[in-house]
N, CA, C and O atoms as a Tinker XYZ file with bonds, in Angstrom:
   348  protein
     1  N    -42.307000    5.877000   33.818000    73     2
     2  CA   -42.472000    4.571000   33.423000    64     1     3
     3  C    -42.181000    3.423000   34.526000    63     2     4     5
     4  O    -42.754000    2.333000   34.530000    81     3
     5  N    -41.194000    3.835000   35.469000    73     3     6
     6  CA   -41.139000    2.885000   36.434000    64     5     7
     7  C    -42.464000    2.864000   37.207000    63     6     8     9
     8  O    -42.685000    1.777000   37.739000    81     7
     9  N    -43.338000    3.748000   37.383000    73     7    10
    10  CA   -44.627000    3.450000   38.205000    64     9    11
    11  C    -45.335000    2.542000   37.523000    63    10    12    13
    12  O    -46.097000    1.710000   38.015000    81    11
    13  N    -45.032000    2.734000   36.156000    73    11    14
    14  CA   -46.363000    1.760000   35.251000    64    13    15
    15  C    -45.882000    0.616000   35.495000    63    14    16    17
    16  O    -46.736000   -0.211000   35.813000    81    15
    17  N    -44.495000    0.139000   35.455000    73    15    18
    18  CA   -43.882000   -1.209000   35.548000    64    17    19
    19  C    -44.501000   -1.651000   36.964000    63    18    20    21
    20  O    -44.972000   -2.749000   37.264000    81    19
    21  N    -44.382000   -0.594000   37.685000    73    19    22
    22  CA   -44.394000   -1.284000   39.423000    64    21    23
    23  C    -45.700000   -1.705000   39.374000    63    22    24    25
    24  O    -45.883000   -2.904000   39.581000    81    23
    25  N    -46.752000   -0.936000   39.127000    73    23    26
    26  CA   -48.038000   -1.251000   39.223000    64    25    27
    27  C    -48.490000   -2.626000   38.400000    63    26    28    29
    28  O    -49.194000   -3.511000   38.887000    81    27
    29  N    -47.830000   -2.623000   36.784000    73    27    30
    30  CA   -48.534000   -4.236000   36.150000    64    29    31
    31  C    -47.432000   -5.383000   36.873000    63    30    32    33
    32  O    -47.924000   -6.498000   37.045000    81    31
    33  N    -46.446000   -5.259000   37.171000    73    31    34
    34  CA   -45.575000   -6.410000   37.981000    64    33    35
    35  C    -46.298000   -6.516000   39.318000    63    34    36    37
    36  O    -46.672000   -7.639000   39.655000    81    35
    37  N    -46.558000   -5.398000   40.182000    73    35    38
    38  CA   -46.966000   -5.531000   41.424000    64    37    39
    39  C    -48.384000   -6.153000   41.419000    63    38    40    41
    40  O    -48.709000   -7.071000   42.172000    81    39
    41  N    -49.150000   -5.611000   40.564000    73    39    42
    42  CA   -50.508000   -6.484000   39.953000    64    41    43
    43  C    -50.426000   -7.775000   39.772000    63    42    44    45
    44  O    -51.119000   -8.350000   40.611000    81    43
    45  N    -49.804000   -8.617000   38.936000    73    43    46
    46  CA   -49.148000   -9.765000   38.556000    64    45    47
    47  C    -48.871000  -10.739000   39.899000    63    46    48    49
    48  O    -49.454000  -11.779000   40.207000    81    47
    49  N    -47.599000   -9.926000   40.705000    73    47    50
    50  CA   -47.307000  -10.618000   41.940000    64    49    51
    51  C    -48.529000  -10.971000   42.804000    63    50    52    53
    52  O    -48.767000  -12.063000   43.319000    81    51
    53  N    -49.314000   -9.760000   42.872000    73    51    54
    54  CA   -50.293000  -10.186000   43.969000    64    53    55
    55  C    -51.283000  -10.873000   43.501000    63    54    56    57
    56  O    -52.100000  -11.250000   44.341000    81    55
    57  N    -51.470000  -11.164000   42.381000    73    55    58
    58  CA   -52.719000  -12.065000   42.022000    64    57    59
    59  C    -52.271000  -13.282000   41.782000    63    58    60    61
    60  O    -53.048000  -14.212000   41.562000    81    59
    61  N    -50.529000  -13.469000   41.801000    73    59    62
    62  CA   -50.012000  -14.739000   42.222000    64    61    63
    63  C    -50.190000  -15.385000   43.639000    63    62    64    65
    64  O    -50.528000  -16.545000   43.878000    81    63
    65  N    -49.991000  -14.724000   44.227000    73    63    66
    66  CA   -49.944000  -14.788000   45.746000    64    65    67
    67  C    -51.340000  -15.270000   46.128000    63    66    68    69
    68  O    -51.538000  -16.204000   46.905000    81    67
    69  N    -52.356000  -14.513000   45.478000    73    67    70
    70  CA   -53.841000  -14.588000   46.019000    64    69    71
    71  C    -53.946000  -16.091000   45.018000    63    70    72    73
    72  O    -54.776000  -16.795000   45.593000    81    71
    73  N    -53.707000  -16.431000   44.440000    73    71    74
    74  CA   -53.939000  -18.026000   43.830000    64    73    75
    75  C    -53.026000  -18.983000   44.649000    63    74    76    77
    76  O    -53.416000  -20.144000   44.770000    81    75
    77  N    -51.942000  -18.643000   45.180000    73    75    78
    78  CA   -51.115000  -19.532000   46.122000    64    77    79
    79  C    -51.924000  -19.462000   47.447000    63    78    80    81
    80  O    -51.969000  -20.545000   48.031000    81    79
    81  N    -52.619000  -18.362000   48.096000    73    79    82
    82  CA   -53.159000  -18.513000   49.297000    64    81    83
    83  C    -54.598000  -18.825000   49.187000    63    82    84    85
    84  O    -55.275000  -18.796000   50.215000    81    83
    85  N    -55.136000  -19.118000   48.061000    73    83    86
    86  CA   -56.361000  -19.240000   47.196000    64    85    87
    87  C    -57.575000  -18.255000   48.562000    63    86    88    89
    88  O    -58.088000  -18.374000   49.674000    81    87
    89  N    -57.467000  -17.497000   47.596000    73    87    90
    90  CA   -57.682000  -15.810000   48.130000    64    89    91
    91  C    -58.559000  -15.203000   47.174000    63    90    92    93
    92  O    -58.034000  -15.130000   46.063000    81    91
    93  N    -59.870000  -14.684000   47.245000    73    91    94
    94  CA   -60.749000  -14.328000   46.325000    64    93    95
    95  C    -60.782000  -12.697000   46.788000    63    94    96    97
    96  O    -61.786000  -12.112000   47.193000    81    95
    97  N    -59.347000  -12.076000   46.614000    73    95    98
    98  CA   -59.633000  -10.771000   46.622000    64    97    99
    99  C    -59.924000   -9.829000   45.410000    63    98   100   101
   100  O    -60.640000  -10.280000   44.516000    81    99
   101  N    -59.709000   -9.275000   45.362000    73    99   102
   102  CA   -60.469000   -7.972000   44.202000    64   101   103
   103  C    -59.123000   -7.664000   43.604000    63   102   104   105
   104  O    -58.061000   -7.944000   44.161000    81   103
   105  N    -59.247000   -6.996000   42.288000    73   103   106
   106  CA   -57.798000   -6.468000   41.784000    64   105   107
   107  C    -57.072000   -5.456000   42.034000    63   106   108   109
   108  O    -55.858000   -5.395000   41.841000    81   107
   109  N    -57.842000   -4.509000   42.525000    73   107   110
   110  CA   -57.472000   -3.515000   43.348000    64   109   111
   111  C    -56.315000   -3.873000   44.408000    63   110   112   113
   112  O    -55.157000   -3.457000   44.441000    81   111
   113  N    -57.178000   -5.044000   45.524000    73   111   114
   114  CA   -56.105000   -5.320000   46.307000    64   113   115
   115  C    -55.476000   -6.519000   45.838000    63   114   116   117
   116  O    -55.210000   -6.925000   46.969000    81   115
   117  N    -55.202000   -7.060000   45.388000    73   115   118
   118  CA   -54.264000   -7.572000   44.452000    64   117   119
   119  C    -53.137000   -6.447000   44.295000    63   118   120   121
   120  O    -52.075000   -6.549000   44.907000    81   119
   121  N    -53.402000   -5.417000   43.485000    73   119   122
   122  CA   -52.280000   -4.688000   43.029000    64   121   123
   123  C    -51.624000   -3.938000   44.258000    63   122   124   125
   124  O    -50.405000   -3.783000   44.334000    81   123
   125  N    -52.297000   -3.593000   44.983000    73   123   126
   126  CA   -52.010000   -2.750000   46.807000    64   125   127
   127  C    -51.151000   -3.895000   47.632000    63   126   128   129
   128  O    -50.160000   -3.607000   48.303000    81   127
   129  N    -51.703000   -5.318000   47.479000    73   127   130
   130  CA   -50.729000   -6.397000   48.195000    64   129   131
   131  C    -49.443000   -6.707000   47.407000    63   130   132   133
   132  O    -48.375000   -6.726000   48.019000    81   131
   133  N    -49.480000   -6.933000   46.182000    73   131   134
   134  CA   -48.316000   -6.890000   45.126000    64   133   135
   135  C    -47.353000   -5.797000   45.877000    63   134   136   137
   136  O    -46.296000   -5.937000   46.492000    81   135
   137  N    -48.323000   -4.408000   45.511000    73   135   138
   138  CA   -46.749000   -3.287000   45.702000    64   137   139
   139  C    -46.212000   -3.152000   46.741000    63   138   140   141
   140  O    -45.071000   -2.708000   46.869000    81   139
   141  N    -47.120000   -3.598000   47.863000    73   139   142
   142  CA   -46.353000   -3.263000   49.303000    64   141   143
   143  C    -45.677000   -3.937000   49.768000    63   142   144   145
   144  O    -44.681000   -3.660000   50.436000    81   143
   145  N    -46.407000   -5.686000   49.297000    73   143   146
   146  CA   -45.469000   -6.900000   49.712000    64   145   147
   147  C    -43.723000   -6.873000   48.956000    63   146   148   149
   148  O    -42.671000   -7.213000   49.496000    81   147
   149  N    -43.964000   -6.313000   47.482000    73   147   150
   150  CA   -42.817000   -6.005000   47.001000    64   149   151
   151  C    -41.679000   -4.988000   47.706000    63   150   152   153
   152  O    -40.455000   -5.071000   47.808000    81   151
   153  N    -42.684000   -3.968000   48.151000    73   151   154
   154  CA   -41.724000   -2.669000   48.911000    64   153   155
   155  C    -41.038000   -3.313000   50.249000    63   154   156   157
   156  O    -39.872000   -3.094000   50.579000    81   155
   157  N    -41.819000   -4.021000   50.859000    73   155   158
   158  CA   -41.435000   -4.304000   52.206000    64   157   159
   159  C    -40.379000   -5.438000   52.190000    63   158   160   161
   160  O    -39.260000   -5.479000   52.702000    81   159
   161  N    -41.019000   -6.286000   51.501000    73   159   162
   162  CA   -39.474000   -7.463000   51.023000    64   161   163
   163  C    -38.324000   -7.005000   50.440000    63   162   164   165
   164  O    -37.190000   -7.399000   50.711000    81   163
   165  N    -38.655000   -6.083000   49.551000    73   163   166
   166  CA   -37.574000   -5.002000   49.150000    64   165   167
   167  C    -36.393000   -4.334000   50.151000    63   166   168   169
   168  O    -35.187000   -4.496000   49.968000    81   167
   169  N    -36.983000   -3.558000   51.236000    73   167   170
   170  CA   -36.305000   -3.098000   52.242000    64   169   171
   171  C    -35.649000   -4.118000   53.397000    63   170   172   173
   172  O    -34.786000   -3.751000   54.195000    81   171
   173  N    -36.259000   -5.567000   53.334000    73   171   174
   174  CA   -36.145000   -6.409000   54.481000    64   173   175
   175  C    -35.354000   -7.364000   53.967000    63   174   176   177
   176  O    -34.243000   -7.315000   54.496000    81   175
   177  N    -35.478000   -8.466000   52.923000    73   175   178
   178  CA   -35.120000   -9.797000   52.621000    64   177   179
   179  C    -33.893000   -9.245000   51.413000    63   178   180   181
   180  O    -32.826000   -9.854000   51.345000    81   179
   181  N    -34.145000   -8.179000   50.597000    73   179   182
   182  CA   -32.896000   -7.940000   49.597000    64   181   183
   183  C    -31.623000   -7.553000   49.839000    63   182   184   185
   184  O    -30.632000   -7.790000   49.149000    81   183
   185  N    -31.702000   -6.896000   50.934000    73   183   186
   186  CA   -30.117000   -6.561000   51.714000    64   185   187
   187  C    -29.591000   -7.769000   52.316000    63   186   188   189
   188  O    -28.374000   -7.913000   52.431000    81   187
   189  N    -30.538000   -8.780000   52.769000    73   187   190
   190  CA   -30.078000  -10.135000   53.390000    64   189   191
   191  C    -29.336000  -10.804000   52.319000    63   190   192   193
   192  O    -28.139000  -11.033000   52.486000    81   191
   193  N    -29.974000  -11.164000   51.156000    73   191   194
   194  CA   -29.576000  -11.608000   50.165000    64   193   195
   195  C    -28.993000  -11.156000   48.966000    63   194   196   197
   196  O    -28.744000  -11.900000   48.017000    81   195
   197  N    -28.730000   -9.710000   49.002000    73   195   198
   198  CA   -28.208000   -9.153000   47.708000    64   197   199
   199  C    -29.010000   -9.040000   46.726000    63   198   200   201
   200  O    -30.179000   -9.354000   46.949000    81   199
   201  N    -28.658000   -8.582000   45.405000    73   199   202
   202  CA   -29.309000   -8.214000   44.640000    64   201   203
   203  C    -30.128000   -6.358000   44.822000    63   202   204   205
   204  O    -29.843000   -5.374000   45.504000    81   203
   205  N    -30.962000   -6.602000   44.031000    73   203   206
   206  CA   -31.818000   -5.118000   43.542000    64   205   207
   207  C    -33.375000   -5.446000   43.845000    63   206   208   209
   208  O    -33.923000   -6.493000   43.500000    81   207
   209  N    -34.025000   -4.345000   44.571000    73   207   210
   210  CA   -35.380000   -5.015000   44.767000    64   209   211
   211  C    -36.196000   -4.316000   43.551000    63   210   212   213
   212  O    -35.759000   -3.274000   43.064000    81   211
   213  N    -37.401000   -4.915000   43.068000    73   211   214
   214  CA   -38.109000   -4.453000   42.097000    64   213   215
   215  C    -38.543000   -3.019000   41.978000    63   214   216   217
   216  O    -39.201000   -2.677000   40.996000    81   215
   217  N    -38.144000   -1.963000   43.125000    73   215   218
   218  CA   -38.906000   -0.860000   42.851000    64   217   219
   219  C    -37.846000   -0.326000   42.246000    63   218   220   221
   220  O    -38.039000    0.491000   41.345000    81   219
   221  N    -36.376000   -0.730000   42.675000    73   219   222
   222  CA   -35.422000   -0.055000   41.682000    64   221   223
   223  C    -35.177000    0.203000   40.238000    63   222   224   225
   224  O    -34.309000    0.872000   39.676000    81   223
   225  N    -36.475000   -0.718000   39.647000    73   223   226
   226  CA   -36.906000   -0.821000   37.881000    64   225   227
   227  C    -36.091000   -2.078000   37.547000    63   226   228   229
   228  O    -36.486000   -2.729000   36.580000    81   227
   229  N    -34.928000   -2.543000   38.260000    73   227   230
   230  CA   -34.524000   -3.713000   38.019000    64   229   231
   231  C    -35.595000   -5.310000   37.761000    63   230   232   233
   232  O    -36.149000   -5.734000   38.775000    81   231
   233  N    -35.726000   -5.772000   36.969000    73   231   234
   234  CA   -36.622000   -6.740000   37.188000    64   233   235
   235  C    -35.736000   -7.917000   36.827000    63   234   236   237
   236  O    -35.148000   -7.996000   35.748000    81   235
   237  N    -35.660000   -8.991000   37.963000    73   235   238
   238  CA   -34.912000  -10.134000   37.584000    64   237   239
   239  C    -35.755000  -11.053000   38.270000    63   238   240   241
   240  O    -36.816000  -10.663000   38.757000    81   239
   241  N    -35.254000  -12.642000   38.385000    73   239   242
   242  CA   -36.071000  -13.395000   38.974000    64   241   243
   243  C    -36.273000  -13.371000   40.189000    63   242   244   245
   244  O    -37.262000  -13.561000   40.898000    81   243
   245  N    -34.710000  -12.988000   40.447000    73   243   246
   246  CA   -34.639000  -13.016000   42.367000    64   245   247
   247  C    -35.386000  -12.043000   42.682000    63   246   248   249
   248  O    -36.134000  -12.239000   43.640000    81   247
   249  N    -35.424000  -10.966000   42.136000    73   247   250
   250  CA   -36.456000  -10.012000   42.609000    64   249   251
   251  C    -37.961000  -10.012000   42.651000    63   250   252   253
   252  O    -38.807000   -9.567000   43.427000    81   251
   253  N    -37.969000  -10.585000   41.683000    73   251   254
   254  CA   -39.717000  -11.255000   41.263000    64   253   255
   255  C    -40.395000  -12.410000   42.681000    63   254   256   257
   256  O    -41.463000  -12.426000   43.293000    81   255
   257  N    -39.115000  -13.276000   42.746000    73   255   258
   258  CA   -39.663000  -14.391000   43.665000    64   257   259
   259  C    -39.303000  -13.700000   45.270000    63   258   260   261
   260  O    -39.811000  -14.193000   46.276000    81   259
   261  N    -38.558000  -12.751000   45.324000    73   259   262
   262  CA   -38.713000  -11.790000   46.787000    64   261   263
   263  C    -39.917000  -10.989000   46.891000    63   262   264   265
   264  O    -40.664000  -11.094000   47.864000    81   263
   265  N    -40.118000  -10.255000   46.007000    73   263   266
   266  CA   -41.516000   -9.769000   46.040000    64   265   267
   267  C    -42.950000  -10.543000   46.246000    63   266   268   269
   268  O    -43.983000  -10.167000   46.802000    81   267
   269  N    -42.671000  -11.555000   45.699000    73   267   270
   270  CA   -43.776000  -12.773000   45.416000    64   269   271
   271  C    -43.811000  -13.140000   46.993000    63   270   272   273
   272  O    -44.882000  -13.074000   47.596000    81   271
   273  N    -42.745000  -13.486000   47.577000    73   271   274
   274  CA   -42.832000  -13.834000   49.048000    64   273   275
   275  C    -43.377000  -12.764000   50.283000    63   274   276   277
   276  O    -43.979000  -12.997000   51.331000    81   275
   277  N    -42.811000  -11.298000   49.580000    73   275   278
   278  CA   -43.355000  -10.550000   50.697000    64   277   279
   279  C    -44.890000  -10.265000   50.192000    63   278   280   281
   280  O    -45.703000   -9.799000   50.990000    81   279
   281  N    -45.171000  -10.492000   49.159000    73   279   282
   282  CA   -46.871000  -10.367000   48.827000    64   281   283
   283  C    -47.641000  -11.719000   49.692000    63   282   284   285
   284  O    -48.662000  -11.574000   50.365000    81   283
   285  N    -47.019000  -12.846000   49.534000    73   283   286
   286  CA   -47.487000  -14.182000   50.621000    64   285   287
   287  C    -47.840000  -13.783000   51.934000    63   286   288   289
   288  O    -48.977000  -13.873000   52.398000    81   287
   289  N    -46.544000  -13.207000   52.701000    73   287   290
   290  CA   -46.733000  -12.798000   53.905000    64   289   291
   291  C    -47.677000  -12.146000   54.239000    63   290   292   293
   292  O    -48.468000  -12.570000   55.081000    81   291
   293  N    -47.830000  -10.783000   53.563000    73   291   294
   294  CA   -48.661000   -9.777000   53.390000    64   293   295
   295  C    -49.987000  -10.178000   53.444000    63   294   296   297
   296  O    -50.833000   -9.738000   54.223000    81   295
   297  N    -50.181000  -11.222000   52.397000    73   295   298
   298  CA   -51.826000  -11.409000   52.450000    64   297   299
   299  C    -52.189000  -12.830000   53.694000    63   298   300   301
   300  O    -53.286000  -13.197000   54.116000    81   299
   301  N    -51.137000  -13.237000   53.936000    73   299   302
   302  CA   -51.336000  -13.885000   55.158000    64   301   303
   303  C    -51.642000  -13.242000   56.243000    63   302   304   305
   304  O    -52.381000  -13.784000   57.065000    81   303
   305  N    -51.160000  -12.024000   56.448000    73   303   306
   306  CA   -50.987000  -11.031000   57.555000    64   305   307
   307  C    -52.541000  -10.446000   57.139000    63   306   308   309
   308  O    -53.266000  -10.571000   58.126000    81   307
   309  N    -53.119000   -9.975000   56.229000    73   307   310
   310  CA   -54.133000   -9.447000   55.770000    64   309   311
   311  C    -55.356000  -10.475000   56.470000    63   310   312   313
   312  O    -56.326000  -10.086000   57.120000    81   311
   313  N    -55.031000  -11.764000   56.161000    73   311   314
   314  CA   -56.299000  -12.950000   56.161000    64   313   315
   315  C    -56.176000  -13.058000   57.434000    63   314   316   317
   316  O    -57.208000  -13.593000   57.839000    81   315
   317  N    -55.233000  -12.767000   58.590000    73   315   318
   318  CA   -55.312000  -12.976000   59.467000    64   317   319
   319  C    -56.074000  -12.179000   60.576000    63   318   320   321
   320  O    -56.632000  -12.588000   61.595000    81   319
   321  N    -55.917000  -10.810000   60.028000    73   319   322
   322  CA   -56.539000  -10.020000   60.692000    64   321   323
   323  C    -58.396000  -10.025000   60.327000    63   322   324   325
   324  O    -59.331000   -9.962000   61.126000    81   323
   325  N    -58.409000  -10.113000   59.004000    73   323   326
   326  CA   -59.710000  -10.177000   58.637000    64   325   327
   327  C    -60.713000  -11.114000   58.968000    63   326   328   329
   328  O    -61.926000  -10.919000   59.049000    81   327
   329  N    -59.905000  -12.429000   59.198000    73   327   330
   330  CA   -60.399000  -13.914000   59.257000    64   329   331
   331  C    -60.678000  -13.961000   60.211000    63   330   332   333
   332  O    -61.848000  -14.024000   60.586000    81   331
   333  N    -59.496000  -13.943000   61.072000    73   331   334
   334  CA   -59.033000  -14.838000   62.306000    64   333   335
   335  C    -58.329000  -15.932000   62.238000    63   334   336   337
   336  O    -58.047000  -16.645000   63.201000    81   335
   337  N    -57.841000  -16.210000   60.464000    73   335   338
   338  CA   -56.998000  -17.871000   59.974000    64   337   339
   339  C    -56.478000  -17.184000   58.968000    63   338   340   341
   340  O    -57.069000  -16.340000   58.294000    81   339
   341  N    -54.650000  -17.768000   58.784000    73   339   342
   342  CA   -54.608000  -17.684000   57.396000    64   341   343
   343  C    -54.746000  -17.995000   56.193000    63   342   344   345
   344  O    -54.369000  -17.399000   55.183000    81   343
   345  N    -55.495000  -19.288000   56.356000    73   343   346
   346  CA   -56.223000  -20.189000   55.245000    64   345   347
   347  C    -55.263000  -21.050000   54.674000    63   346   348
   348  O    -55.592000  -21.841000   53.790000    81   347
């Protein structure tokens, strides 16, 4: 059940990040960016500010915001590599 929640929440986070960055990526890339951004932010940012990462199964406002931040940063890196500009 945790994997399904991670896919759904990761997809939503990736979609919101693509809306913030004004990027037209597909649904699959949105899910990948949302999940990878959530995992990376969970390992890097969450220990610094406390709380539980979204990958632990606990969904809170803090974990969603940290995951969104990670997805936005990851999407900016992907845009930088693909296009040469963050946008």
